[in-house]
C-alpha positions in Angstrom: 93.2 120.8 78.5 95.1 118.0 77.2 98.2 116.7 79.0 101.6 117.8 78.1 103.1 114.8 76.2 106.7 116.0 76.1 107.5 114.5 79.6 109.8 111.5 79.3 108.9 108.3 81.3 110.9 105.2 82.0 109.3 102.4 79.8 107.4 99.7 81.7 108.1 97.1 79.0 109.7 94.3 81.1 106.9 91.9 80.0 108.2 92.0 76.5 110.6 89.3 77.7 109.4 86.0 76.0 109.6 84.2 79.3 106.6 86.4 80.6 103.6 85.1 78.7 100.8 86.3 81.0 98.2 84.1 79.2 100.2 81.0 80.4 100.6 82.5 83.9 96.8 82.1 84.5 96.7 78.5 83.7 95.6 76.7 86.9 94.5 80.0 88.6 90.9 79.8 88.0 90.0 80.4 91.6 92.1 83.6 91.7 90.6 84.8 88.4 87.1 84.2 89.6 87.7 85.8 92.9 88.7 89.0 91.1 85.7 88.9 88.8 83.5 88.5 91.9 85.0 91.7 93.4 84.8 93.7 90.2 81.1 92.8 89.7 80.4 93.7 93.2 82.0 97.2 92.7 80.3 97.9 89.4 76.9 96.4 89.8 74.2 98.8 88.7 76.7 101.1 87.0 77.5 102.0 83.4 80.3 104.0 81.7 81.0 105.8 78.6 84.7 104.8 78.6 86.4 102.3 80.7 90.3 101.8 80.7 92.1 98.6 82.0 95.6 99.9 82.8 98.2 97.1 82.6 95.7 94.7 81.6 98.0 92.3 79.9 96.3 90.3 77.2 92.8 91.7 78.1 91.8 89.1 80.7 89.4 91.4 82.4 88.5 93.6 79.4 85.7 91.3 78.3 84.1 91.7 81.7 84.4 95.5 81.5 82.7 95.5 78.1 79.5 94.6 80.0 79.6 97.8 81.9 80.9 100.3 79.4 80.1 101.7 75.8 83.8 101.7 75.0 86.8 99.7 76.6 90.5 100.4 76.1 93.1 98.0 77.1 96.1 100.3 78.0 99.2 98.1 78.2 102.9 98.9 78.2 104.0 95.5 76.8 103.9 95.0 73.0 104.1 91.3 73.6 101.1 91.3 75.8 99.2 93.3 73.2 100.2 90.8 70.5 98.7 88.0 72.6 95.6 90.2 73.2 95.0 90.3 69.4 94.1 86.6 69.5 92.5 86.6 72.9 90.2 89.5 72.0 89.6 88.7 68.4 85.9 88.3 68.9 85.7 91.7 70.7 86.6 94.2 68.0 85.0 96.9 70.2 87.8 96.7 72.8 90.5 99.1 71.8 94.2 98.2 72.3 96.7 100.8 73.0 100.4 100.7 73.9 100.7 103.0 77.0 101.5 102.9 80.7 100.1 104.2 83.9 102.2 107.3 84.4 101.7 108.5 80.9 98.2 107.9 79.8 97.3 109.4 76.4 93.9 110.5 77.3 92.6 114.1 77.7 92.0 115.6 81.0 88.7 114.3 82.6 87.9 112.0 79.7 87.6 108.5 81.2 84.9 107.7 83.7 86.2 104.2 84.8 89.8 103.4 85.2 90.8 100.0 86.4 94.3 98.8 87.5 94.6 95.2 88.7 97.9 93.4 89.5 100.0 96.3 88.6 100.6 97.9 92.1 103.1 95.1 92.9 105.5 96.7 90.2 105.2 100.2 91.6 107.3 100.9 94.7 106.1 104.5 94.5 102.8 104.9 92.8 102.5 108.6 93.2 103.1 109.5 89.4 100.6 106.8 88.4 98.0 108.1 90.8 98.5 111.7 89.7 98.0 110.8 86.1 95.0 108.7 86.8 93.4 111.5 88.7 94.0 113.8 85.7 92.3 111.5 83.1 89.4 110.6 85.4 86.2 112.4 85.2 85.1 114.3 88.2 82.3 111.8 88.8 84.3 108.7 87.5 85.5 105.7 89.4 89.0 104.2 89.9 89.1 100.5 90.7 92.5 99.5 92.2 94.0 96.1 93.3 96.7 96.1 95.9 99.2 93.3 96.6 98.6 93.4 100.3 101.5 93.0 102.7 99.2 93.4 105.7 97.2 90.3 105.0 96.3 87.9 107.8 99.2 85.6 107.8 101.7 88.4 107.8 100.0 90.2 110.6 100.2 87.0 112.7 103.8 86.5 111.9 104.8 90.0 112.8 102.7 89.8 116.1 104.4 86.6 117.1 107.8 88.3 116.6 106.6 91.5 118.4 107.2 93.5 115.3 105.0 96.1 113.7 103.8 95.9 110.1 105.9 98.1 107.8 104.2 101.2 106.3 106.7 101.3 103.3 106.4 98.8 100.3 108.2 95.6 100.9 110.4 94.2 98.2 109.6 90.5 98.1 112.1 89.5 95.5 115.0 87.1 96.4 118.3 88.9 97.0 119.8 87.8 93.6 116.9 89.3 91.8 117.0 92.8 93.5 118.6 94.5 90.6 117.7 97.4 88.4 117.2 95.1 85.4 114.7 92.9 87.2 111.0 93.8 87.4 110.1 95.5 90.8 108.0 93.3 92.9 106.6 94.8 96.2 103.8 94.3 98.5 102.0 97.4 99.9 100.4 98.4 103.3 96.8 99.3 102.3 96.7 102.1 104.8 99.7 103.8 103.2 98.2 103.4 99.7 95.0 105.1 100.9 97.0 108.1 102.2 98.8 108.2 98.7 95.5 108.3 97.0 94.3 111.1 99.2 97.5 113.1 98.4 96.5 112.6 94.6 93.0 114.1 95.4 91.1 110.7 95.6 89.2 108.9 98.3 88.3 105.3 99.0 84.6 104.6 98.7 84.6 100.7 99.2 87.0 98.0 100.1 87.0 94.3 99.5 89.3 91.6 100.8 90.0 89.2 97.8 91.5 85.8 97.2 90.9 85.0 100.9 91.3 81.2 100.3 94.4 81.5 98.2 96.2 78.2 99.3 97.5 75.3 97.3 96.2 73.0 100.0 92.7 74.5 99.9 92.5 74.4 96.1 93.3 70.7 96.3 90.8 69.8 99.1 87.8 71.9 98.2 85.7 72.1 95.0 86.2 75.5 93.3 82.5 76.2 93.5 82.6 75.8 97.3 85.7 78.0 97.5 84.1 80.8 95.4 80.8 80.6 97.4 82.8 81.2 100.6 84.9 83.8 98.9 81.8 85.9 97.9 80.8 86.0 101.6 84.3 86.8 102.9 85.1 89.7 100.5 82.9 92.2 102.3 83.0 90.5 105.7 86.8 90.8 105.9 87.3 94.0 104.0 88.2 96.4 106.7 90.7 93.8 108.3 92.6 93.7 105.0 92.8 89.9 105.6 93.3 88.6 102.0 96.5 88.8 99.9 94.7 91.2 97.5 92.9 94.3 98.7 90.4 95.8 96.1 89.5 99.6 96.4 86.7 101.5 94.8 87.8 105.1 94.5 86.4 108.5 93.6 87.9 111.9 93.3 87.7 113.8 96.6 85.1 116.6 96.5 
């Protein structure tokens, strides 16, 4: 059965603002990009899919990588501005479909997509329950959901809370400055991974693998160490530190619960 498309959703079109050119955002962030590619390749190694969807994928930064693992790739992005940028970025990849849609209103039939990826979107979702329910609906029974979390429980935060004798919060933490905490501004939160895992379970999904990502994200380290050295260490640390949720990004490989 196809989903009922009459439900109204709040538009997630904040990135239509001209000041949010996501292509420019990634200038000087080669380490972060490569760290995410390492994690995705680790999760998808040896797998192939009929249809992969990158939700909130901006201008298609990671869609080219997905095309190595899927017969069909769809960039599902709620910002028309980002899709306009994607037309140029993906001009040599006509097989990558570009669709204006958002995570809580996916225009795919039930159980029709066997790989869904959502990277750098969770920090805009204080309550991801509607998005998780929609993803579970569209995902095939044997499909995979690859999710990145902006991780509040990373190593530095855990140390800070321990020194203050405070527990880490289980609820999302708004990290915007006070003057930007308005309804007109883009939500920007960090999540506790343990809470997200419970939310996924409530949506009928379970975590199969975890990776700790961008473990060396530091301006000082990026200046002091060659990028190749950082990425070599990153590749080792991702599985080693996974269950400690050490890095500022946590990557989860998820399946439907049986």
